[in-house]
C-alpha positions, 0 to 999 in steps of 0.5 A, spaced: 680 487 371 677 481 372 669 480 370 668 480 378 672 486 379 668 490 374 661 487 377 664 489 384 665 496 381 658 497 378 655 495 385 659 500 389 657 505 384 650 503 385 650 503 392 653 511 392 648 513 386 642 510 388 642 508 395 647 514 398 651 509 401 659 509 401 661 502 400 665 498 405 669 495 399 672 489 403 665 487 405 662 488 398 667 484 395 665 478 400 658 479 399 659 479 392 663 472 392 658 469 397 653 470 391 657 465 387 656 464 379 649 468 380 652 474 379 654 472 372 647 470 370 642 476 367 636 474 371 639 471 377 644 477 378 638 482 380 632 481 385 625 483 383 622 488 389 615 486 387 615 478 386 613 475 393 616 469 391 623 472 390 623 476 396 621 470 400 627 466 397 632 472 399 629 472 406 629 464 407 636 463 403 640 469 405 637 472 412 635 465 415 640 461 412 646 465 411 646 470 416 643 466 421 637 470 423 630 468 426 624 468 422 620 474 424 616 480 422 623 484 422 626 480 416 620 483 412 621 490 415 628 489 413 627 487 406 622 492 405 627 498 408 632 496 403 627 496 397 625 503 399 633 505 400 634 502 393 628 505 390 622 502 388 622 505 381 629 502 380 628 496 376 635 493 376 636 491 383 643 487 384 642 481 388 649 483 391 647 490 393 641 488 396 645 483 400 650 488 402 644 493 404 641 487 408 647 485 411 648 492 414 641 493 416 641 487 420 648 489 423 651 482 421 657 484 418 661 478 422 658 473 417 663 475 412 669 475 417 
């Protein structure tokens, strides 16, 4: 099993155990690949749910640039809902899982077809 496959399995387990979500493995794989090499970097592979600048980066680089959403208060509400789903007390919020949940939240699965 490759390192990426191991990480995808770990992300699927996180979705199931921490978020109560059964992962669409095809979409999760595409989202993980879309994260690029950041998944292998301990710091870059996670998202801080309390760091405003990091959440702004998620909003600008992922929601607006990748998913093509327009900047609005709905984006902030979506990020907030995903952080709530993942569990605010959970310190390790994997970037690929956050992006997967955001993709599902905004119904933008087509961005990964």
